[in-house]
ZAMARGU-4260 file (C-alpha; in steps of 0.2 Angstrom, whole numbers, plus 5000, padded with zeros to 4 digits):
<rodrens>
0) 5066/5071/4962 | 5050/5081/4967 | 5034/5070/4963 | 5018/5080/4962 | 5003/5071/4969
5) 4987/5078/4961 | 4970/5073/4962 | 4966/5074/4944 | 4980/5059/4942 | 4970/5049/4956
10) 4954/5052/4947 | 4961/5046/4930 | 4967/5030/4939 | 4951/5026/4946 | 4942/5029/4929
15) 4953/5019/4919 | 4945/5004/4911 | 4952/4986/4917 | 4954/4973/4905 | 4954/4957/4915
20) 4948/4952/4932 | 4962/4948/4944 | 4953/4941/4959 | 4969/4933/4964 | 4984/4943/4963
25) 4998/4949/4975 | 4987/4965/4981 | 4970/4956/4982 | 4975/4939/4990 | 4986/4945/5004
30) 4973/4951/5017 | 4986/4952/5031 | 4975/4964/5041 | 4967/4949/5048 | 4982/4947/5060
35) 4978/4964/5067 | 4959/4962/5070 | 4962/4966/5089 | 4966/4984/5084 | 4950/4995/5084
40) 4956/5005/5069 | 4959/4990/5059 | 4942/4984/5064 | 4933/5000/5059 | 4943/5001/5042
45) 4936/4983/5039 | 4919/4987/5042 | 4918/5004/5034 | 4930/5002/5019 | 4930/5020/5016
50) 4942/5033/5022 | 4936/5045/5035 | 4944/5058/5046 | 4948/5047/5061 | 4956/5034/5049
55) 4966/5049/5040 | 4972/5056/5056 | 4977/5039/5062 | 4988/5036/5046 | 4996/5053/5049
60) 4999/5052/5067 | 5019/5048/5072 | 5012/5039/5087 | 5006/5024/5076 | 5016/5010/5071
65) 5019/5008/5053 | 5014/4990/5053 | 4997/4995/5060 | 4994/5009/5048 | 4999/4997/5034
70) 4985/4984/5041 | 4972/4999/5042 | 4975/5001/5024 | 4974/4983/5020 | 4958/4981/5030
75) 4950/4996/5019 | 4952/4983/5005 | 4949/4984/4987 | 4935/4984/4973 | 4936/4978/4956
80) 4929/4994/4950 | 4940/5004/4961 | 4940/5015/4977 | 4945/5033/4981 | 4953/5031/4997
85) 4969/5038/4991 | 4960/5054/4984 | 4951/5057/5001 | 4968/5055/5010 | 4976/5067/4998
90) 4962/5080/5002 | 4965/5077/5021 | 4984/5080/5018 | 4981/5096/5008 | 4971/5103/5022
95) 4984/5097/5035 | 4997/5106/5026 | 4987/5121/5020 | 4990/5119/5002 | 4979/5115/4987
100) 4978/5097/4982 | 4986/5100/4966 | 5002/5107/4974 | 5002/5093/4987 | 5019/5084/4985
105) 5032/5073/4994 | 5040/5089/5000 | 5026/5091/5012 | 5024/5074/5018 | 5032/5063/5031
110) 5039/5046/5024 | 5024/5037/5033 | 5012/5048/5024 | 5020/5045/5007 | 5020/5026/5012
115) 5001/5027/5016 | 4996/5037/5001 | 5005/5025/4990 | 4998/5009/4998 | 4981/5018/4996
120) 4984/5021/4979 | 4987/5003/4973 | 4974/4996/4984 | 4961/5009/4976 | 4967/5003/4958
125) 4977/4986/4958 | 4976/4987/4940 | 4989/5001/4939 | 5001/4998/4953 | 5014/5009/4943
130) 5005/5025/4950 | 5010/5019/4968 | 5028/5015/4965 | 5035/5032/4965 | 5027/5037/4982
135) 5032/5020/4990 | 5050/5023/4982 | 5051/5040/4990 | 5045/5033/5007 | 5058/5018/5007
140) 5072/5031/5007 | 5068/5036/5023 | 5061/5020/5031 | 5073/5008/5024 | 5075/4997/5038
145) 5057/4992/5040 | 5051/4976/5035 | 5034/4981/5034 | 5037/4995/5022 | 5049/4983/5012
150) 5037/4970/5012 | 5022/4981/5005 | 5033/4988/4992 | 5038/4971/4987 | 5020/4965/4986
155) 5017/4981/4975 | 5031/4978/4963 | 5025/4960/4962 | 5009/4966/4957 | 5017/4977/4943
160) 5026/4961/4937 | 5011/4950/4938 | 5006/4951/4920 | 5022/4947/4913 | 5034/4938/4924
165) 5028/4927/4938 | 5046/4922/4944 | 5048/4940/4946 | 5033/4941/4957 | 5043/4928/4970
170) 5059/4937/4968 | 5053/4954/4975 | 5047/4944/4990 | 5063/4933/4992 | 5074/4948/4992
175) 5064/4956/5007 | 5065/4939/5016 | 5083/4938/5013 | 5087/4955/5020 | 5093/4952/5037
180) 5096/4971/5040 | 5077/4974/5041 | 5068/4977/5057 | 5054/4964/5060 | 5040/4976/5063
185) 5026/4966/5055 | 5017/4952/5065 | 5022/4935/5060 | 5005/4930/5058 | 5003/4944/5045
190) 5019/4939/5036 | 5013/4921/5034 | 4996/4926/5027 | 5006/4936/5013 | 5019/4922/5011
195) 5005/4909/5009 | 5000/4916/4994 | 5016/4923/4987 | 5026/4906/4989 | 5014/4900/4975
200) 5025/4909/4962 | 5042/4901/4968 | 5040/4886/4956 | 5040/4898/4942 | 5058/4902/4945
205) 5063/4883/4944
</rodrens>
């Protein structure tokens, strides 16, 4: 199904009030970029925290591995009051594909770009992960063998379940770990950082 990605939606996400603080949650407590700090673009994203032209180009380049792209986005990090990196990346994509931002949709985007835009969306506003899920769902249709993509999607879905079902938080991660068909394209140290936090929710399934 065609999914329109409009800046007005991104702005709406950023401006929505947040009811509670979630300093510890699947999105905010999984800083796996630390396993990629030998990569210059990850270092830059961590230092600047803001989407720039070079970072946008890096995310859209087919020459860069998907796990490193995910680490760059993770390094851009989050703020309680929200960020606008997804909006900035959407502007870049609109220029790249010569369409108005209001007409930008996944028909124009590569699977990596849909993944990056989706992950940026939830990092910008982790209080509303539901806005990222359609983009990530679209990406995983084409990148369904990637452990990185599957794990990030699981973390986002875990974030969506965080307020209502802590067992579901762990089940999302567990399903990825048990999928032996996935290509292990995420650094083991990065996986460990994610699991060290996510495994805390395992006890709620007992």
